[in-house]
N, CA, C and O atoms as CSV, one atom per row, in Angstrom:
chain,resi,resn,atom,element,x,y,z
A,1,UNK,N,N,0.838,-1.174,0.000
A,1,UNK,CA,C,0.000,0.000,0.000
A,1,UNK,C,C,0.886,1.241,0.000
A,1,UNK,O,O,1.820,1.343,0.795
A,2,UNK,N,N,0.602,2.148,-0.859
A,2,UNK,CA,C,1.373,3.385,-0.945
A,2,UNK,C,C,0.609,4.514,-0.297
A,2,UNK,O,O,-0.619,4.581,-0.346
A,3,UNK,N,N,1.370,5.394,0.308
A,3,UNK,CA,C,0.781,6.536,0.993
A,3,UNK,C,C,1.603,7.769,0.643
A,3,UNK,O,O,2.833,7.720,0.637
A,4,UNK,N,N,0.941,8.847,0.360
A,4,UNK,CA,C,1.625,10.077,0.006
A,4,UNK,C,C,1.894,10.888,1.264
A,4,UNK,O,O,0.984,11.171,2.043
A,5,UNK,N,N,3.173,11.264,1.455
A,5,UNK,CA,C,3.587,12.074,2.590
A,5,UNK,C,C,4.425,13.229,2.071
A,5,UNK,O,O,4.899,13.211,0.936
A,6,UNK,N,N,4.595,14.202,2.891
A,6,UNK,CA,C,5.397,15.351,2.520
A,6,UNK,C,C,6.669,15.371,3.363
A,6,UNK,O,O,6.608,15.343,4.592
A,7,UNK,N,N,7.825,15.420,2.690
A,7,UNK,CA,C,9.112,15.479,3.362
A,7,UNK,C,C,9.938,16.579,2.715
A,7,UNK,O,O,9.743,16.919,1.548
A,8,UNK,N,N,10.845,17.117,3.475
A,8,UNK,CA,C,11.781,18.088,2.942
A,8,UNK,C,C,13.075,17.345,2.618
A,8,UNK,O,O,13.626,16.640,3.463
A,9,UNK,N,N,13.550,17.511,1.387
A,9,UNK,CA,C,14.741,16.801,0.920
A,9,UNK,C,C,15.749,17.826,0.416
A,9,UNK,O,O,15.394,18.782,-0.273
A,10,UNK,N,N,16.995,17.610,0.767
A,10,UNK,CA,C,18.052,18.517,0.305
A,10,UNK,C,C,18.149,18.512,-1.215
A,10,UNK,O,O,17.871,17.504,-1.866
A,11,UNK,N,N,18.539,19.629,-1.756
A,11,UNK,CA,C,18.674,19.779,-3.210
A,11,UNK,C,C,19.694,18.781,-3.772
A,11,UNK,O,O,19.475,18.207,-4.838
A,12,UNK,N,N,20.793,18.576,-3.067
A,12,UNK,CA,C,21.819,17.638,-3.542
A,12,UNK,C,C,21.249,16.224,-3.664
A,12,UNK,O,O,21.620,15.482,-4.574
A,13,UNK,N,N,20.362,15.854,-2.761
A,13,UNK,CA,C,19.749,14.521,-2.818
A,13,UNK,C,C,18.806,14.434,-4.014
A,13,UNK,O,O,18.784,13.422,-4.716
A,14,UNK,N,N,18.036,15.479,-4.247
A,14,UNK,CA,C,17.148,15.493,-5.411
A,14,UNK,C,C,17.943,15.388,-6.710
A,14,UNK,O,O,17.539,14.683,-7.634
A,15,UNK,N,N,19.068,16.089,-6.778
A,15,UNK,CA,C,19.927,16.006,-7.963
A,15,UNK,C,C,20.460,14.590,-8.148
A,15,UNK,O,O,20.495,14.075,-9.266
A,16,UNK,N,N,20.874,13.964,-7.053
A,16,UNK,CA,C,21.377,12.581,-7.113
A,16,UNK,C,C,20.270,11.649,-7.601
A,16,UNK,O,O,20.509,10.797,-8.456
A,17,UNK,N,N,19.078,11.806,-7.069
A,17,UNK,CA,C,17.953,10.966,-7.498
A,17,UNK,C,C,17.694,11.116,-8.991
A,17,UNK,O,O,17.446,10.133,-9.690
A,18,UNK,N,N,17.753,12.340,-9.467
A,18,UNK,CA,C,17.508,12.596,-10.887
A,18,UNK,C,C,18.571,11.912,-11.753
A,18,UNK,O,O,18.256,11.362,-12.808
A,19,UNK,N,N,19.831,11.950,-11.302
A,19,UNK,CA,C,20.920,11.340,-12.074
A,19,UNK,C,C,20.879,9.813,-12.050
A,19,UNK,O,O,21.332,9.173,-12.999
A,20,UNK,N,N,20.353,9.229,-10.995
A,20,UNK,CA,C,20.467,7.778,-10.817
A,20,UNK,C,C,19.151,7.019,-10.953
A,20,UNK,O,O,19.099,5.830,-10.639
A,21,UNK,N,N,18.107,7.664,-11.405
A,21,UNK,CA,C,16.820,6.980,-11.418
A,21,UNK,C,C,16.644,6.011,-12.576
A,21,UNK,O,O,15.763,5.154,-12.508
A,22,UNK,N,N,17.431,6.103,-13.625
A,22,UNK,CA,C,17.425,5.156,-14.754
A,22,UNK,C,C,16.029,4.880,-15.306
A,22,UNK,O,O,15.629,3.723,-15.440
A,23,UNK,N,N,15.318,5.903,-15.615
A,23,UNK,CA,C,14.007,5.729,-16.238
A,23,UNK,C,C,12.868,5.496,-15.253
A,23,UNK,O,O,11.701,5.518,-15.644
A,24,UNK,N,N,13.180,5.280,-14.016
A,24,UNK,CA,C,12.134,5.113,-13.002
A,24,UNK,C,C,11.728,6.485,-12.488
A,24,UNK,O,O,12.400,7.485,-12.738
A,25,UNK,N,N,10.629,6.512,-11.773
A,25,UNK,CA,C,10.226,7.773,-11.155
A,25,UNK,C,C,11.130,8.049,-9.957
A,25,UNK,O,O,11.764,7.145,-9.413
A,26,UNK,N,N,11.173,9.306,-9.566
A,26,UNK,CA,C,11.969,9.639,-8.384
A,26,UNK,C,C,11.418,8.940,-7.147
A,26,UNK,O,O,12.187,8.548,-6.269
A,27,UNK,N,N,10.103,8.779,-7.063
A,27,UNK,CA,C,9.499,8.085,-5.919
A,27,UNK,C,C,9.970,6.639,-5.847
A,27,UNK,O,O,10.292,6.143,-4.767
A,28,UNK,N,N,10.013,5.964,-6.981
A,28,UNK,CA,C,10.504,4.583,-6.998
A,28,UNK,C,C,11.958,4.521,-6.548
A,28,UNK,O,O,12.344,3.637,-5.782
A,29,UNK,N,N,12.762,5.469,-7.032
A,29,UNK,CA,C,14.176,5.502,-6.658
A,29,UNK,C,C,14.345,5.789,-5.164
A,29,UNK,O,O,15.188,5.182,-4.503
A,30,UNK,N,N,13.545,6.713,-4.637
A,30,UNK,CA,C,13.606,7.030,-3.205
A,30,UNK,C,C,13.242,5.792,-2.388
A,30,UNK,O,O,13.919,5.469,-1.412
A,31,UNK,N,N,12.175,5.099,-2.785
A,31,UNK,CA,C,11.772,3.891,-2.060
A,31,UNK,C,C,12.861,2.829,-2.104
A,31,UNK,O,O,13.110,2.162,-1.100
A,32,UNK,N,N,13.514,2.662,-3.249
A,32,UNK,CA,C,14.606,1.696,-3.368
A,32,UNK,C,C,15.752,2.059,-2.403
A,32,UNK,O,O,16.257,1.203,-1.677
A,33,UNK,N,N,16.143,3.318,-2.409
A,33,UNK,CA,C,17.237,3.752,-1.537
A,33,UNK,C,C,16.865,3.640,-0.061
A,33,UNK,O,O,17.700,3.258,0.758
A,34,UNK,N,N,15.639,3.965,0.280
A,34,UNK,CA,C,15.199,3.858,1.671
A,34,UNK,C,C,15.180,2.400,2.130
A,34,UNK,O,O,15.578,2.105,3.257
A,35,UNK,N,N,14.725,1.492,1.277
A,35,UNK,CA,C,14.745,0.067,1.638
A,35,UNK,C,C,16.176,-0.396,1.918
A,35,UNK,O,O,16.437,-1.100,2.894
A,36,UNK,N,N,17.099,0.015,1.038
A,36,UNK,CA,C,18.501,-0.363,1.233
A,36,UNK,C,C,19.061,0.232,2.520
A,36,UNK,O,O,19.800,-0.434,3.245
A,37,UNK,N,N,18.716,1.472,2.801
A,37,UNK,CA,C,19.200,2.126,4.016
A,37,UNK,C,C,18.619,1.464,5.266
A,37,UNK,O,O,19.315,1.310,6.270
A,38,UNK,N,N,17.355,1.076,5.203
A,38,UNK,CA,C,16.727,0.401,6.344
A,38,UNK,C,C,17.406,-0.938,6.591
A,38,UNK,O,O,17.706,-1.273,7.737
A,39,UNK,N,N,17.652,-1.709,5.538
A,39,UNK,CA,C,18.346,-2.987,5.691
A,39,UNK,C,C,19.737,-2.787,6.283
A,39,UNK,O,O,20.153,-3.531,7.171
A,40,UNK,N,N,20.444,-1.792,5.795
A,40,UNK,CA,C,21.792,-1.501,6.306
A,40,UNK,C,C,21.736,-1.164,7.795
A,40,UNK,O,O,22.562,-1.637,8.575
A,41,UNK,N,N,20.771,-0.354,8.177
A,41,UNK,CA,C,20.627,0.020,9.584
A,41,UNK,C,C,20.291,-1.203,10.444
A,41,UNK,O,O,20.795,-1.344,11.558
A,42,UNK,N,N,19.435,-2.086,9.915
A,42,UNK,CA,C,19.086,-3.306,10.657
A,42,UNK,C,C,20.301,-4.219,10.813
A,42,UNK,O,O,20.514,-4.795,11.880
A,43,UNK,N,N,21.094,-4.350,9.753
A,43,UNK,CA,C,22.309,-5.173,9.840
A,43,UNK,C,C,23.293,-4.595,10.859
A,43,UNK,O,O,23.913,-5.343,11.614
A,44,UNK,N,N,23.436,-3.277,10.883
A,44,UNK,CA,C,24.313,-2.637,11.859
A,44,UNK,C,C,23.840,-2.916,13.285
A,44,UNK,O,O,24.652,-3.184,14.170
A,45,UNK,N,N,22.518,-2.852,13.507
A,45,UNK,CA,C,21.970,-3.126,14.838
A,45,UNK,C,C,22.231,-4.576,15.227
A,45,UNK,O,O,22.566,-4.859,16.377
A,46,UNK,N,N,22.078,-5.504,14.267
A,46,UNK,CA,C,22.352,-6.911,14.544
A,46,UNK,C,C,23.822,-7.139,14.855
A,46,UNK,O,O,24.160,-7.919,15.745
A,47,UNK,N,N,24.697,-6.458,14.119
A,47,UNK,CA,C,26.139,-6.571,14.386
A,47,UNK,C,C,26.470,-6.104,15.802
A,47,UNK,O,O,27.244,-6.751,16.507
A,48,UNK,N,N,25.887,-4.988,16.214
A,48,UNK,CA,C,26.125,-4.477,17.566
A,48,UNK,C,C,25.606,-5.451,18.615
A,48,UNK,O,O,26.257,-5.693,19.631
A,49,UNK,N,N,24.420,-6.007,18.357
A,49,UNK,CA,C,23.835,-6.962,19.293
A,49,UNK,C,C,24.702,-8.217,19.398
A,49,UNK,O,O,24.930,-8.727,20.495
A,50,UNK,N,N,25.180,-8.710,18.266
A,50,UNK,CA,C,26.040,-9.894,18.266
A,50,UNK,C,C,27.357,-9.606,18.980
A,50,UNK,O,O,27.844,-10.438,19.747
A,51,UNK,N,N,27.931,-8.441,18.733
A,51,UNK,CA,C,29.190,-8.078,19.392
A,51,UNK,C,C,29.010,-8.021,20.903
A,51,UNK,O,O,29.861,-8.499,21.653
A,52,UNK,N,N,27.904,-7.437,21.349
A,52,UNK,CA,C,27.643,-7.360,22.789
A,52,UNK,C,C,27.444,-8.752,23.378
A,52,UNK,O,O,27.933,-9.045,24.469
A,53,UNK,N,N,26.728,-9.604,22.658
A,53,UNK,CA,C,26.482,-10.967,23.139
A,53,UNK,C,C,27.785,-11.744,23.271
A,53,UNK,O,O,28.044,-12.363,24.303
A,54,UNK,N,N,28.605,-11.708,22.220
A,54,UNK,CA,C,29.837,-12.475,22.247
A,54,UNK,C,C,30.869,-11.889,23.206
A,54,UNK,O,O,31.704,-12.623,23.735
A,55,UNK,N,N,30.825,-10.595,23.434
A,55,UNK,CA,C,31.727,-9.990,24.419
A,55,UNK,C,C,31.365,-10.483,25.815
A,55,UNK,O,O,32.246,-10.800,26.614
A,56,UNK,N,N,30.068,-10.548,26.107
A,56,UNK,CA,C,29.622,-11.043,27.413
A,56,UNK,C,C,29.949,-12.518,27.556
A,56,UNK,O,O,30.392,-12.956,28.618
A,57,UNK,N,N,29.735,-13.290,26.493
A,57,UNK,CA,C,30.049,-14.724,26.541
A,57,UNK,C,C,31.548,-14.921,26.721
A,57,UNK,O,O,31.969,-15.837,27.427
A,58,UNK,N,N,32.346,-14.089,26.101
A,58,UNK,CA,C,33.801,-14.184,26.230
A,58,UNK,C,C,34.253,-13.954,27.658
A,58,UNK,O,O,35.159,-14.635,28.138
A,59,UNK,N,N,33.634,-13.000,28.345
A,59,UNK,CA,C,33.982,-12.743,29.741
A,59,UNK,C,C,33.661,-13.943,30.620
A,59,UNK,O,O,34.447,-14.295,31.500
A,60,UNK,N,N,32.510,-14.575,30.387
A,60,UNK,CA,C,32.141,-15.759,31.167
A,60,UNK,C,C,33.120,-16.891,30.895
A,60,UNK,O,O,33.548,-17.585,31.817
A,61,UNK,N,N,33.473,-17.075,29.620
A,61,UNK,CA,C,34.408,-18.149,29.259
A,61,UNK,C,C,35.774,-17.924,29.896
A,61,UNK,O,O,36.409,-18.875,30.350
A,62,UNK,N,N,36.229,-16.682,29.934
A,62,UNK,CA,C,37.522,-16.388,30.561
A,62,UNK,C,C,37.495,-16.740,32.047
A,62,UNK,O,O,38.449,-17.316,32.571
A,63,UNK,N,N,36.412,-16.395,32.716
A,63,UNK,CA,C,36.302,-16.706,34.142
A,63,UNK,C,C,36.308,-18.220,34.351
A,63,UNK,O,O,36.949,-18.726,35.272
A,64,UNK,N,N,35.588,-18.932,33.488
A,64,UNK,CA,C,35.559,-20.395,33.594
A,64,UNK,C,C,36.932,-20.983,33.296
A,64,UNK,O,O,37.360,-21.926,33.962
A,65,UNK,N,N,37.620,-20.441,32.311
A,65,UNK,CA,C,38.957,-20.929,31.963
A,65,UNK,C,C,39.931,-20.713,33.114
A,65,UNK,O,O,40.743,-21.586,33.422
A,66,UNK,N,N,39.846,-19.545,33.750
A,66,UNK,CA,C,40.726,-19.269,34.887
A,66,UNK,C,C,40.446,-20.241,36.036
A,66,UNK,O,O,41.372,-20.740,36.677
A,67,UNK,N,N,39.159,-20.505,36.289
A,67,UNK,CA,C,38.800,-21.431,37.366
A,67,UNK,C,C,39.301,-22.834,37.040
A,67,UNK,O,O,39.800,-23.537,37.919
A,68,UNK,N,N,39.169,-23.244,35.774
A,68,UNK,CA,C,39.640,-24.566,35.370
A,68,UNK,C,C,41.162,-24.654,35.505
A,68,UNK,O,O,41.686,-25.663,35.976
A,69,UNK,N,N,41.867,-23.605,35.096
A,69,UNK,CA,C,43.327,-23.589,35.187
A,69,UNK,C,C,43.768,-23.668,36.649
A,69,UNK,O,O,44.715,-24.384,36.976
A,70,UNK,N,N,43.085,-22.935,37.523
A,70,UNK,CA,C,43.429,-22.970,38.951
A,70,UNK,C,C,43.198,-24.360,39.525
A,70,UNK,O,O,44.014,-24.864,40.297
A,71,UNK,N,N,42.082,-24.979,39.145
A,71,UNK,CA,C,41.789,-26.333,39.633
A,71,UNK,C,C,42.814,-27.320,39.093
A,71,UNK,O,O,43.221,-28.240,39.802
A,72,UNK,N,N,43.230,-27.140,37.856
A,72,UNK,CA,C,44.241,-28.029,37.262
A,72,UNK,C,C,45.574,-27.894,37.983
A,72,UNK,O,O,46.230,-28.896,38.268
A,73,UNK,N,N,45.979,-26.665,38.278
A,73,UNK,CA,C,47.233,-26.451,39.002
A,73,UNK,C,C,47.171,-27.096,40.380
A,73,UNK,O,O,48.140,-27.704,40.836
A,74,UNK,N,N,46.034,-26.958,41.034
A,74,UNK,CA,C,45.857,-27.535,42.352
A,74,UNK,C,C,45.946,-29.075,42.270
A,74,UNK,O,O,46.573,-29.714,43.115
A,75,UNK,N,N,45.326,-29.639,41.270
A,75,UNK,CA,C,45.345,-31.099,41.083
A,75,UNK,C,C,46.756,-31.587,40.782
A,75,UNK,O,O,47.181,-32.618,41.304
A,76,UNK,N,N,47.482,-30.857,39.947
A,76,UNK,CA,C,48.853,-31.248,39.591
A,76,UNK,C,C,49.759,-31.135,40.809
A,76,UNK,O,O,50.624,-31.983,41.026
A,77,UNK,N,N,49.561,-30.087,41.603
A,77,UNK,CA,C,50.407,-29.929,42.794
A,77,UNK,C,C,50.157,-31.049,43.798
A,77,UNK,O,O,51.070,-31.425,44.533
A,78,UNK,N,N,48.947,-31.589,43.847
A,78,UNK,CA,C,48.658,-32.728,44.728
A,78,UNK,C,C,49.380,-33.983,44.237
A,78,UNK,O,O,49.859,-34.788,45.036
A,79,UNK,N,N,49.450,-34.137,42.933
A,79,UNK,CA,C,50.111,-35.306,42.352
A,79,UNK,C,C,51.607,-35.283,42.621
A,79,UNK,O,O,52.226,-36.335,42.784
A,80,UNK,N,N,52.191,-34.088,42.670
A,80,UNK,CA,C,53.616,-33.939,42.913
A,80,UNK,C,C,53.980,-34.272,44.365
A,80,UNK,O,O,55.121,-34.634,44.651
A,81,UNK,N,N,53.024,-34.151,45.269
A,81,UNK,CA,C,53.307,-34.394,46.710
A,81,UNK,C,C,53.426,-35.829,47.029
A,81,UNK,O,O,53.659,-36.188,48.183
């Protein structure tokens, strides 16, 4: 469903749309560019979310690794006695 709205657009953007529309209407070109920009923004948000998730998981893994290493050292020192 299409809906007509009013937006203010910079002249440089209008010029770019005119140069790159390739026979399509400016509205079609604007919609194409907006879809691409929305996807890009969504991918960036997912990247940030993934980075935060893996950073938190990395901290937990480091703590577990340190605990395992300490337990291993303790076990080895018992074997040496």
